C-alpha positions, 0 to 999 in steps of 0.5 A: 219686915225685910225689903226683899230687894235693894234699891236701884232702878225701878221698873215702875218708873216711866220712860223719859223720867229721871232714874234716881241713884239711891245715893241721890234719894238719901241725899237730903239730911232728914231722908238720910237720918230717917233711912238709917233709923228704919234700916236698923230694924230690917232684921225682923222676921215674924211669925204669928200665933194663936194663943187661945181659942177662947174669947170674952166677947164675940164680934160681927165680922170676927177673923178668928171664928172663921175657917178651921183654925177655931177648931184646933185643940188648944195646947195648954202646956206653958212649957210646950209654948216656951219650947216652940218659941226657942225653936222659932228663935233657932230658925231665925224668927225674931218678932212674934205676934200673939193673937187668937181669939183673945191672948189676955185670957192666957197671960202665962202662955204670953209670958213664956213667949216673951221670956224667950222672944222679947220683941213682939206684939199682942192683938187684944180686945183690951177688956182685960188687962195684960200684966205689965211684965209682959213687955210686948206692944199691945194692940187694942182693937176699937170698932167705934164708940161704946154704942157701937161696940155694945151693938157689934161686939156685945161689950158694954162701956168697952172703950171706957174700960180700954182706957182704964186698962191702958192709960199711960201704958207705953205698950198700948196702941189703939187700933181703930178699924174703920167700917162702912158704918163707923167713919164719923165716930172716929172723931169722938173716939180719937178726941177721947183717946187723945185726952187721955194720953193714948196713941191711936192708929187705923185699920180698915175692916177687911171681910172674912171669906164669905162675909156679906154683913154690913161692915164691908166697905164700898168705894164711897166709904173708902173715899170717906175713910181716906178723907177722914184719916188725912183730916185726923192726921192734921188735927191730932198729930201727936196721938195719931200714928199714921202717914199720907202713904198709910192712908193711900195704901189702905183706902185704895179701891184696890186691896193690898195684894193687887197693889203690891203683891202679897208676901204671905205664903197664902198668896205667895208660893215662893219659898226662896226668900222673905216671908215665903220662906220664914213666915208661919201662922201657928194654931192653938195646937201649935201646927200650921198650914202653909196654904192658909198662912197669912197675918190674918187668916180667912180674910178675903184677899181681894178685900184685904186692907188690913194694917197688919198685912200692910206692915209686911206687904208694903214695907217689903216693896222698897225697890218699887218705891225708888222712882222719885224722891217723894215716893221714897220719902212716902215709903219711909214714912210708912215704915216709920209708922209701922215700927212706931206701931209694932216695936217697943221703944220706937218713937215715930218721927214727923212725916217726911212727905205731907201729901198723898203719893200714888202707889207704883204703877197705879193712880191715887184711888 
């Protein structure tokens, strides 16, 4: 996360509206404290890494098994992975996201990465526990209750197994992906996770390129997802890591690129600053392709509402959110949520803005 411009006048502010100085935006005590809290993490520079092309389950709508990346030859040398991390560190990368197909199948590679680059996250299906000495955040994908997981992920009792593996683990965040068909199920899943002391955040299914299956959202299900997320925020404030602005950004009828302009190389051809210069998405053979590089490769950009994309795309747009205090507070809530989800040891605070604010230059939906 690195806001690409400093705050000042906001180009999205309409004529006749007050132009706020940044000192005015942070004058309120709680807001200033939150700003000071999040700005300490502006040094984070991410890249992502496919650790293996193997997986122990197979899901409908899986991003990994689309495009060319799945066919890369898997480099099995732990020493090569360690050297890659050392080179990444030298070029300024400070945060790694280990994904793949399923990183838990190659713990020795994950461990080598952690030993060199101690800030990061692992995206996992949670079917197999990752050793405790690998101290990354672990994002455990949840696509519904156990009946749904059996139907679309071919995994029996998956939620039960995920909880058994990660109950009480400070690394774990359960990521519930809203699809067109599982919106009502999130209530039972969230209640179960809360009862077991687990934390949950939300994701929106974003179609892979060419996907025409039953999981893709409609405007109706986007709105229903929005209402459900806001309801859960109120009912489970200690367990749900989200904010009203997260809800708006990820359930809007427009995708993230249309709302904020995507920062990742695949949609951003600039190499001057930010992710356009620093981000790489490595395949299992330790190569990368700039034309395909984004946080979730082979997603249909026109349908991308993915939580991982938003963590960079929205947070990088500080300057667009300085037009008024509530919008700035909403942006701070988004960044606070992002850091709590992705960074070990960071605890989310109470949301500063408890209502939904429209994205700069757009309507609320």
